[in-house]
N, C-alpha and C positions, 0 to 999 in steps of 0.2 A: 311888918313891911316898911324898906325903909323907902323913904321919896325921892329917887334919883331918875335922874333919864337913864334909858339903857338903847342900841340902837341893833334896828331888825337892820342888818346887813350885810352885803356882798362883798367882799373885796376885791377890789378892781385896781389896775395901775396906769394912772394917765402915762401921757408921754413924755414928761419930764421925769418922771420915776414918783410921783407922791402918790401913795396909798390914800383913795378912796372910799369914803362908807357914806349910810344914806339910809334914808329911811327911820329918822328917829321917833321916839315916840314914849310916853311915860307908863311905865306897867301897873299902878291901880287903875289910873284912867280907861286904860283898855280894856283889863279886865270889869270896868263895872261898864264900858260900854258894850262888850260881848253879849253882856247878860241886859242888856236895856235898861239899863239903871241909870243912866243920865239925862238928867231933864232937859225938855228943849231939844234934844240930840233924835235924828233919824234913827230907829230901831237897829238894831245888827241884824236879829233873827238867827244869829247859828244855834247858839249851847239849845236857845229854847228849841230850834229845831231838833239838835239832838237829841235832847230828852223827849221830847214826843216821837223821833223815831227810836229810841230803846224803850217807850214804855210800849209801843209796838210788837218790838221784837221779845219780850217780858210775855207780853199775848199771844204771843205767836208758839212761844215753850210751852206755856202753861196749859194752853187750854186748844183740847182738840177739836173746838168749834170756829178758833179764829179764821176770819176770812179775810185776805188779803186783799188790798184795794187793786180798783180796775186803774190804768193810766188813765189821766184826766190833765190834756195840757192846759196850763194855767196861765201861759203868755210866759215871757220874759223876764220879771217881775211880777210877783202874785201879794198883794195886799190887802190886808182888810179892808170893808165897806166902813166900819170904824176902830181905828186906829187902838183906841183904850179899850176895845172890845172882841179882840181875836178870834175866832172860830177854836176849841180846841184841838179838831182834829187834820188840820189846814195846816199844808207848808207854806212859809210867807218869806220872802226877799227875793231877791235874782237865782237865777240858773246855781251860780255860783257861791252863792252865799257859806257853805262849809269854809270856803277859805279864809274867812276871816278868824274863824277859829285856827287853823294850820300856818298864817301868819305872824298869828299872837305867840304859839306855841314855839316856831322859831327865835322869836324875837329871846323869847324869855329863857331858852337856852345860850342865846348869846350870851342873855345878861350877868347867866349863873357861874359861865364860865369863868366869868371877871368879878362880880359880886356877888358871891355866895348867900343866899337867903332863903333857911330854911323858910319861911313865911311864904313865899313867893313860890316855892317849891314845893309845898305842900296843896297852896289854890291851884297849882298846875298839875299835879297828882290828880286831884279831883276831877280838873277839867277832862283828863283823858279819859278817867273811868265813866265819864257821863258818854264820850265818844268810843271809847272801845263798847259800853254796853248797846250801840246801836246800829251794829255789825250785823249782819246779816248770816243765817250756821252755815253758808256757803263761801262768804269772805267779803262782800260787796259792803261799801262801807259808802254813801253818797246821799244825805237824806232827801235830795229832789224825789229822787226817784222811789225810796223808800216810801218814803210817803203819800205818792202821789199815783204810784202804781209802778212795782217792777217788773211788771209785763213790757214794759217798752225799753227797759236798762239797757243801754249800750245799743242801742240801732240809732242814735243822730248824734255820735262822735265831734263832728265836725259844728253844729251847735250848740249842743246842750251841756259843754264843760266838764265832763266827765274825768277824760284825761288832766284837764289843766287842774281839777279840786285834785285829784291823787298825786300830782308833781307834788304841787305844795304839801299835802299831805307828807310824803316820804322826804319834801327838804325840810319840814318841823319834826317830826319822827329822828331823823338822824341829828337834827341839831341836840336836840335833847338827848338822846341818848348820850352824843358825845360829854354833855354837860354834866349827867349824873348816872349813869350806865345804868340809867333803867330802861328798859327794852318793850315795855307792854305796847308803848306806840309802834313803836317800828313795826312790829311784832304782826302789829291790826292792817298796819300802813304794805306790809309784804302781803298778806294773806290779799289784801284787795288787788296788788298788782298782780299777783299771780291768780287766783282765782278758776283756777280748771283752764284758763284760754295760755294756748301759743300764740307767742309775740313773734313774729319773723325780725324783725329790730326793735333795737334798744340803743338808745342812745343818751350816753353821759357822760355829765361833762364836773368833775370835780375840782375841787381848788388845788393848791400845789401840791399838798402834803398827797394828791390819787385818792383812789378807791380806799377802803379799809376792810380788813377781814369780812365782815357781816357781808358788805356789798358785793364782794366779789362770790361768795357761797348764795347769794341770793340770785344773782345773774348767771350761778352754774345752774339754782334748781328752775329756773324759769327758762334754761336753755330755748334761747332764741337762735333763730340761724344765721344772723349778723348783727355783730355788737358796733357802732361807731361810737369810737372815744375821742372827745377833746380834752385836749393838755394843756398846763401852761407850764410844764416843768417836766425837759426830755427824761431827767433821773427815775420819777414816780410814774412816768409811763410806761419807759423799759422795765419797770419792774413787775407790774401789773401785767402788760401785755407778757412777760415770762410765767401770771400765776395763769393766766385766762388759756396760754396755750397747755400749761397742765391740763386743764379742763377740755381741752379737745379740739381749741381755736387756732386756727393756721391764720396769719398777718396777712393782711391778701394787698392793704394800698398804703400807703404813708404820707401824707404832706404836710409842710412847714406853712404857716403863717404869720408875715411881718404885722402883725397890727398896731405891734408900736416903735415905730421908726426911732433911732438915735437913743434905745436902751440895747440890754442885754438879752429882754425878754421874747419870748416866741408860742407863738400858739403853734399845736402839732394835732392832726386829724387822721386819727387811723383806721381801719376797718378791718375787721376778726371777723371769718364765717368757719360754719363749720358745718360738714358733710358737702356735697355738690351742690355748689352755689354759681350760678351763669357770672361770671367776670362783670359782661357788660351790665347787671345789676349795681353793680358795684362804684 
């Protein structure tokens, strides 16, 4: 694995037209940090939590005597009493600790598009296997609740960061799919997003190239009543709106926002609805 810097980036355009990237990280260092192998650094706990959740899912699958834990709130950040001797069956870290992996895999995806590296890709594939093994049979994938108790999952979306972790997982899965064509993590993230639940509104904010075909189909399967599409390219917005209209959506509202004065760029926000939707809700 080469020892170069790569960028976990979101492309932005400054008012003077300059492309801006941010969040630079070093590949080998970040992987060591995710696995709590950096001396004198605070543990991430992320991969360790995924491994534990995967072990629990294997026990559930293989043993009729498996009893899932009942939810126990252990604080916004749970740490072992002895940092060198954590208990084997406990979740550690912040509520959103899973997102450490998601941000790393997104950065790996961006790196591989610019600097192909078979060794780094192999490490990432192994990490994805660990993460996917932690997913419940129903598709849920957040180790905080898988380890602490699924009976409280999705009961406190305001405070407990499940949607935050899902968002980062989706971003990382898409980036890795775009870089490698491998869809294991993307399929797992889509299962988590769907998980048998009906969404009233889904907000999408893609880059200039718009939504890819897999994302369009995922939106179609999730069947939200309303889609809010934030776009920075009118051409790809028009293309994707046409594709969504073919799937039963109606364009309800459109608004332009001039966020970058003195340049040609313009942001657009459109609302698409399916079925009878009260216009006052838009």
